[in-house]
C-alpha positions as CSV (number, residue, x, y, z in Angstrom):
1,X,41.4,-15.1,-11.1
2,X,38.9,-17.9,-10.4
3,X,36.7,-16.9,-13.4
4,X,39.8,-16.8,-15.6
5,X,40.8,-20.3,-14.6
6,X,37.2,-21.5,-15.2
7,X,37.3,-20.0,-18.7
8,X,40.8,-21.1,-19.7
9,X,40.1,-24.6,-20.9
10,X,36.6,-24.1,-22.4
11,X,37.8,-21.0,-24.3
12,X,40.9,-22.8,-25.5
13,X,38.8,-25.6,-26.9
14,X,36.9,-23.0,-29.1
15,X,40.2,-21.4,-30.2
16,X,41.7,-24.8,-31.1
17,X,38.6,-25.6,-33.2
18,X,39.0,-22.4,-35.1
19,X,42.8,-22.8,-35.7
20,X,43.0,-26.6,-36.4
21,X,39.7,-27.4,-38.0
22,X,40.9,-26.5,-41.5
23,X,37.8,-24.3,-42.1
24,X,35.2,-26.7,-40.6
25,X,34.7,-24.1,-37.8
26,X,34.1,-20.5,-39.1
27,X,34.6,-17.2,-37.4
28,X,30.9,-16.8,-36.7
29,X,30.7,-20.3,-35.1
30,X,33.9,-19.6,-33.1
31,X,32.4,-16.3,-31.7
32,X,29.1,-18.1,-31.0
33,X,31.0,-20.9,-29.2
34,X,33.0,-18.4,-27.0
35,X,30.0,-16.3,-26.3
36,X,27.9,-19.2,-25.0
37,X,30.7,-20.6,-23.0
38,X,31.6,-17.3,-21.4
39,X,28.0,-16.4,-20.6
40,X,27.2,-19.7,-19.0
41,X,30.4,-20.0,-16.9
42,X,30.2,-16.4,-15.7
43,X,26.5,-16.8,-14.9
44,X,27.1,-20.1,-13.1
45,X,29.9,-18.5,-11.1
46,X,27.8,-15.5,-9.9
47,X,24.9,-17.8,-9.0
48,X,27.2,-19.9,-6.9
49,X,28.6,-16.7,-5.4
50,X,25.1,-15.4,-4.5
51,X,24.4,-18.8,-2.9
52,X,27.3,-18.2,-0.5
53,X,25.8,-15.0,0.8
54,X,22.0,-15.7,0.6
55,X,20.4,-15.7,4.0
56,X,17.1,-15.1,5.8
57,X,16.2,-13.1,8.8
58,X,12.9,-12.9,10.7
59,X,10.8,-9.7,10.8
60,X,8.3,-9.4,13.5
61,X,4.9,-7.6,13.6
62,X,1.2,-8.3,14.2
63,X,-1.7,-9.3,12.1
64,X,-3.1,-6.0,10.8
65,X,-6.0,-7.1,8.6
66,X,-7.8,-10.2,7.3
67,X,-10.4,-10.2,4.5
68,X,-12.2,-12.3,1.9
69,X,-11.9,-11.3,-1.8
70,X,-12.7,-12.5,-5.3
71,X,-10.4,-13.3,-8.2
72,X,-10.6,-14.5,-11.7
73,X,-11.7,-18.1,-11.9
74,X,-8.8,-20.6,-11.7
75,X,-10.8,-23.7,-12.8
76,X,-10.5,-23.9,-16.6
77,X,-11.3,-26.6,-19.1
78,X,-11.1,-27.0,-22.9
79,X,-14.4,-26.4,-24.8
80,X,-16.0,-25.5,-28.1
81,X,-13.8,-27.6,-30.5
82,X,-13.4,-26.1,-33.9
83,X,-11.2,-26.6,-37.0
84,X,-8.1,-24.5,-37.4
85,X,-4.7,-24.3,-39.2
86,X,-6.3,-25.6,-42.4
87,X,-4.1,-26.2,-45.5
88,X,-4.9,-25.8,-49.2
89,X,-6.3,-29.4,-49.3
90,X,-8.8,-28.8,-46.5
91,X,-6.9,-30.7,-43.9
92,X,-7.4,-29.0,-40.5
93,X,-6.3,-29.4,-36.9
94,X,-8.8,-29.3,-34.1
95,X,-8.5,-26.3,-31.7
96,X,-10.3,-25.7,-28.4
97,X,-11.4,-22.6,-26.5
98,X,-10.8,-22.2,-22.8
99,X,-13.8,-22.0,-20.6
100,X,-14.2,-21.5,-16.9
101,X,-16.4,-23.2,-14.3
102,X,-17.3,-20.0,-12.5
103,X,-17.5,-16.3,-13.1
104,X,-15.0,-15.8,-10.2
105,X,-13.3,-17.6,-7.3
106,X,-12.9,-16.7,-3.7
107,X,-9.7,-16.1,-1.7
108,X,-8.9,-15.4,1.9
109,X,-6.0,-13.2,3.0
110,X,-4.3,-11.7,6.0
111,X,-1.4,-9.1,6.1
112,X,0.9,-8.0,8.9
113,X,1.7,-4.6,10.2
114,X,4.8,-4.7,8.1
115,X,2.7,-5.1,4.9
116,X,3.6,-8.8,4.5
117,X,1.1,-11.4,3.3
118,X,1.0,-13.8,6.2
119,X,-1.9,-15.9,4.9
120,X,-3.4,-16.5,1.4
121,X,-5.8,-19.3,0.3
122,X,-7.0,-18.7,-3.3
123,X,-8.8,-20.5,-6.2
124,X,-11.8,-21.5,-4.1
125,X,-15.2,-22.0,-5.8
126,X,-18.0,-19.6,-5.0
127,X,-19.9,-20.7,-1.9
128,X,-16.8,-22.3,-0.3
129,X,-16.5,-22.2,3.4
130,X,-13.7,-20.1,4.9
131,X,-10.7,-22.2,5.8
132,X,-10.4,-23.0,9.5
133,X,-6.9,-21.6,9.7
134,X,-8.1,-18.2,8.3
135,X,-10.9,-18.2,10.8
136,X,-8.5,-18.7,13.7
137,X,-6.4,-15.7,12.7
138,X,-6.8,-12.9,15.3
139,X,-6.1,-9.3,14.5
140,X,-3.2,-8.1,16.6
141,X,-1.6,-11.5,17.2
142,X,2.2,-11.7,16.7
143,X,3.6,-12.5,13.3
144,X,7.0,-13.7,12.1
145,X,8.0,-13.7,8.5
146,X,11.3,-14.7,6.9
147,X,13.0,-12.1,4.6
148,X,16.0,-12.8,2.4
149,X,19.1,-10.6,2.6
150,X,22.8,-10.7,1.6
151,X,24.9,-11.9,4.5
152,X,28.6,-11.2,3.8
153,X,29.6,-12.9,7.1
154,X,28.0,-16.1,5.9
155,X,30.1,-15.9,2.7
156,X,33.4,-15.6,4.7
157,X,32.8,-16.4,8.4
158,X,36.4,-17.2,9.3
159,X,37.5,-13.6,8.8
160,X,35.1,-12.3,11.4
161,X,34.4,-15.2,13.9
162,X,38.0,-16.5,14.1
163,X,36.8,-20.1,14.6
164,X,38.3,-22.1,17.4
165,X,36.4,-25.4,17.2
166,X,33.9,-24.6,19.9
167,X,31.0,-25.8,17.8
168,X,32.5,-29.3,17.6
169,X,33.0,-29.4,21.4
170,X,29.2,-29.0,21.9
171,X,28.1,-31.1,18.9
172,X,24.6,-32.4,19.4
173,X,23.6,-29.8,22.0
174,X,23.5,-26.7,19.8
175,X,19.9,-26.2,18.5
176,X,19.0,-25.3,14.9
177,X,18.1,-21.7,14.1
178,X,14.4,-21.0,14.7
179,X,12.3,-21.2,11.6
180,X,8.9,-19.9,10.8
181,X,6.0,-22.4,10.7
182,X,2.3,-22.4,10.3
183,X,2.4,-19.3,8.0
184,X,3.7,-16.8,10.6
185,X,4.7,-18.4,13.9
186,X,8.1,-19.0,15.3
187,X,9.4,-20.4,18.7
188,X,12.1,-18.2,20.1
189,X,12.3,-19.7,23.6
190,X,14.6,-22.7,23.1
191,X,15.3,-25.2,25.9
192,X,18.5,-27.3,25.6
193,X,19.9,-30.3,27.5
194,X,16.9,-31.0,29.6
195,X,16.6,-27.4,31.0
196,X,13.3,-27.2,32.7
197,X,11.4,-23.9,32.6
198,X,7.9,-23.6,34.3
199,X,5.3,-22.2,31.9
200,X,7.6,-22.5,28.9
201,X,4.7,-22.3,26.4
202,X,3.4,-19.1,28.1
203,X,6.9,-17.6,28.1
204,X,7.3,-18.4,24.5
205,X,4.1,-16.6,23.6
206,X,5.2,-13.6,25.7
207,X,8.5,-13.5,23.9
208,X,6.6,-13.5,20.6
209,X,4.6,-10.5,21.9
210,X,7.8,-8.7,22.9
211,X,9.2,-9.3,19.4
212,X,5.9,-8.0,17.9
213,X,6.2,-4.9,19.9
214,X,9.9,-4.1,19.3
215,X,10.3,-5.8,15.9
216,X,9.4,-2.8,13.7
217,X,10.7,0.2,15.8
218,X,14.0,-1.5,16.8
219,X,14.3,-3.8,13.8
220,X,15.2,-6.7,16.2
221,X,14.5,-10.4,16.5
222,X,15.0,-11.7,20.1
223,X,15.8,-15.3,20.9
224,X,16.2,-16.8,24.4
225,X,18.1,-20.0,24.9
226,X,18.2,-21.8,28.2
227,X,20.8,-24.5,28.3
228,X,21.7,-27.0,31.0
229,X,25.5,-26.5,30.6
230,X,27.9,-25.2,33.2
231,X,30.6,-24.5,30.6
232,X,30.4,-20.9,29.3
233,X,32.3,-21.9,26.2
234,X,28.9,-23.1,25.0
235,X,28.2,-19.4,24.1
236,X,31.2,-19.5,21.7
237,X,30.0,-22.8,20.2
238,X,26.6,-21.3,19.5
239,X,28.1,-18.1,18.1
240,X,30.2,-20.3,15.7
241,X,27.3,-22.5,14.7
242,X,24.9,-19.6,14.1
243,X,27.6,-17.4,12.5
244,X,27.0,-14.7,15.1
245,X,23.2,-14.7,14.4
246,X,21.4,-12.8,11.7
247,X,21.9,-9.0,11.4
248,X,18.8,-8.2,13.4
249,X,19.2,-10.9,16.0
250,X,19.7,-10.5,19.7
251,X,20.3,-14.0,21.2
252,X,20.2,-14.3,24.9
253,X,21.8,-17.4,26.4
254,X,21.4,-18.5,30.0
255,X,23.4,-21.4,31.3
256,X,22.1,-23.6,34.2
257,X,24.1,-26.0,36.3
258,X,24.2,-29.7,35.3
259,X,22.6,-30.8,38.5
260,X,20.8,-34.2,38.8
261,X,17.5,-32.4,39.5
262,X,16.1,-29.2,38.0
263,X,14.3,-27.0,40.5
264,X,11.6,-24.5,39.4
265,X,14.1,-21.6,40.0
266,X,17.5,-23.1,39.3
267,X,20.7,-21.2,40.0
268,X,22.1,-19.3,37.0
269,X,25.6,-20.5,36.2
270,X,26.4,-17.9,33.4
271,X,24.7,-15.7,30.9
272,X,25.7,-14.1,27.6
273,X,24.4,-12.4,24.5
274,X,25.2,-13.0,20.8
275,X,24.3,-10.1,18.5
276,X,25.9,-7.9,15.8
277,X,24.3,-4.8,17.4
278,X,26.2,-1.5,17.1
279,X,25.7,-0.8,20.8
280,X,27.7,-3.3,22.9
281,X,26.3,-1.8,26.1
282,X,23.0,-3.6,25.5
283,X,24.8,-7.0,25.6
284,X,26.7,-6.1,28.7
285,X,23.7,-4.7,30.5
286,X,21.5,-7.8,29.7
287,X,24.2,-10.2,30.8
288,X,25.0,-8.4,34.1
289,X,21.3,-7.9,35.1
290,X,20.5,-11.5,34.4
291,X,23.4,-12.7,36.6
292,X,22.2,-10.4,39.4
293,X,19.0,-12.5,39.5
294,X,21.0,-15.4,40.9
295,X,18.2,-17.8,40.2
296,X,16.4,-18.2,36.9
297,X,13.0,-16.7,36.5
298,X,11.6,-16.5,33.0
299,X,9.4,-13.4,33.4
300,X,12.2,-11.5,35.1
301,X,14.6,-12.4,32.3
302,X,12.1,-11.3,29.6
303,X,11.5,-8.0,31.6
304,X,15.3,-7.3,31.5
305,X,15.6,-8.1,27.8
306,X,12.6,-6.0,26.8
307,X,13.8,-3.0,28.8
308,X,17.4,-3.1,27.6
309,X,16.5,-3.7,23.9
310,X,13.9,-0.9,23.9
311,X,16.4,1.5,25.4
312,X,19.7,0.5,23.8
313,X,19.5,-1.9,20.8
314,X,20.8,-0.5,17.5
315,X,20.7,-2.9,14.5
316,X,24.0,-3.0,12.6
317,X,23.4,-2.8,8.8
318,X,25.1,-5.5,6.7
319,X,26.7,-2.7,4.7
320,X,29.2,-2.5,7.6
321,X,30.6,-5.8,6.4
322,X,30.5,-5.1,2.7
323,X,34.3,-5.0,2.7
324,X,34.2,-8.9,3.0
325,X,32.6,-9.0,-0.5
326,X,36.0,-9.1,-2.3
327,X,37.1,-12.1,-0.2
328,X,34.0,-14.3,-0.9
329,X,34.4,-17.2,-3.4
330,X,32.0,-20.1,-4.3
331,X,32.6,-23.4,-2.6
332,X,35.1,-25.7,-4.1
333,X,32.5,-28.3,-5.2
334,X,30.6,-25.5,-7.1
335,X,33.8,-24.3,-8.8
336,X,34.6,-27.9,-10.0
337,X,31.0,-28.4,-11.1
338,X,31.1,-25.2,-13.2
339,X,34.5,-26.1,-14.7
340,X,33.4,-29.6,-15.7
341,X,30.1,-28.4,-17.2
342,X,31.9,-25.6,-19.0
343,X,34.3,-28.1,-20.6
344,X,31.5,-30.4,-21.6
345,X,29.4,-27.6,-23.1
346,X,32.5,-26.3,-25.0
347,X,33.3,-29.8,-26.3
348,X,29.6,-30.4,-27.3
349,X,29.5,-27.1,-29.2
350,X,32.7,-27.8,-30.9
351,X,31.4,-31.2,-32.1
352,X,28.2,-29.5,-33.3
353,X,30.0,-26.9,-35.3
354,X,32.2,-29.5,-36.9
355,X,29.1,-31.4,-38.1
356,X,26.6,-28.6,-38.8
357,X,26.7,-25.3,-40.5
358,X,24.1,-23.3,-38.6
359,X,25.0,-19.9,-40.1
360,X,25.4,-21.2,-43.7
361,X,28.7,-19.5,-44.2
362,X,30.9,-22.6,-44.8
363,X,32.9,-22.2,-48.1
364,X,34.6,-25.6,-47.9
365,X,33.7,-29.1,-47.0
366,X,33.7,-30.5,-43.5
367,X,34.6,-34.1,-44.2
368,X,37.4,-34.2,-46.8
369,X,35.4,-33.5,-50.0
370,X,32.0,-34.3,-48.7
371,X,29.4,-31.8,-47.4
372,X,28.3,-31.8,-43.8
373,X,27.0,-35.1,-42.8
374,X,23.4,-34.0,-42.1
375,X,23.1,-31.3,-44.8
376,X,20.3,-31.7,-47.3
């Protein structure tokens, strides 16, 4: 229905040109007009639709290999000028060959255990020193790489999450989703609201190691959020803001009391898990075991998460939500943009076909007894 409405006016403009132009617009021009308009509008609609569901998830692994290699030289320059495109009078243009500064260039690479390129530095002249970042890569260190996928929940979150405005209640305290930086690194231990955790940097590295170990066999990405909030509704605010997480996520959230001081082992106020996993038992087990700790201890929490995920986590495929596909529509601003552009393109083509005769099949005149304005 949306595509029909988008096409209605632009297609009508083409039809009006055919019917009321008194021969200025021919059948070939009419068909060309409608074909271009339909293709561009339908293409724009589906691009906007794909934008609604395009998402990224993090795959975890380890650096499996690093190496130096050669490639064709990237440093070219024009050389050997010579005459070309000469006419009968001997007038010629000047053409140039393409030459290269070296026989080959050098590149440095690294790949993960998932077969992903996690580092590439190419087009370096022979004799170049290895980049410092490449030299610092250690075989076996954790890697995180973003992969694109179709997220039907992102396209229509209201049908699944049943939003209740929890995100607005905690505006300013819900962190952004972790992103990959420095080629293949990601921080999955997130501290919110002044939550103090001893050895946070070490715990973050350990969480990366757990993700590297479980990432491929369990197809999981584990995130741990420690928040200084007594209100357990924070979990629903996070769920709403993160759209329930990515399809391979398991997000553990631990709430600490909003006390004036933050001891090294603060009391645990509440705990919860956000995940689309097919096995709900893993979420319940992690929550209950963390609450049994009474006081927060980072290593104990990570031990619990690692054990339960290894034993029970089952990733839910996005195909389980494919039924949402029929309910997804482009955003309103995109629909209006496509409609306006479609009308402008249709009008522009109509004016062009009134003035020009691109197919050379016009049997009459276009301007009341005169040939087309720009015809020679």
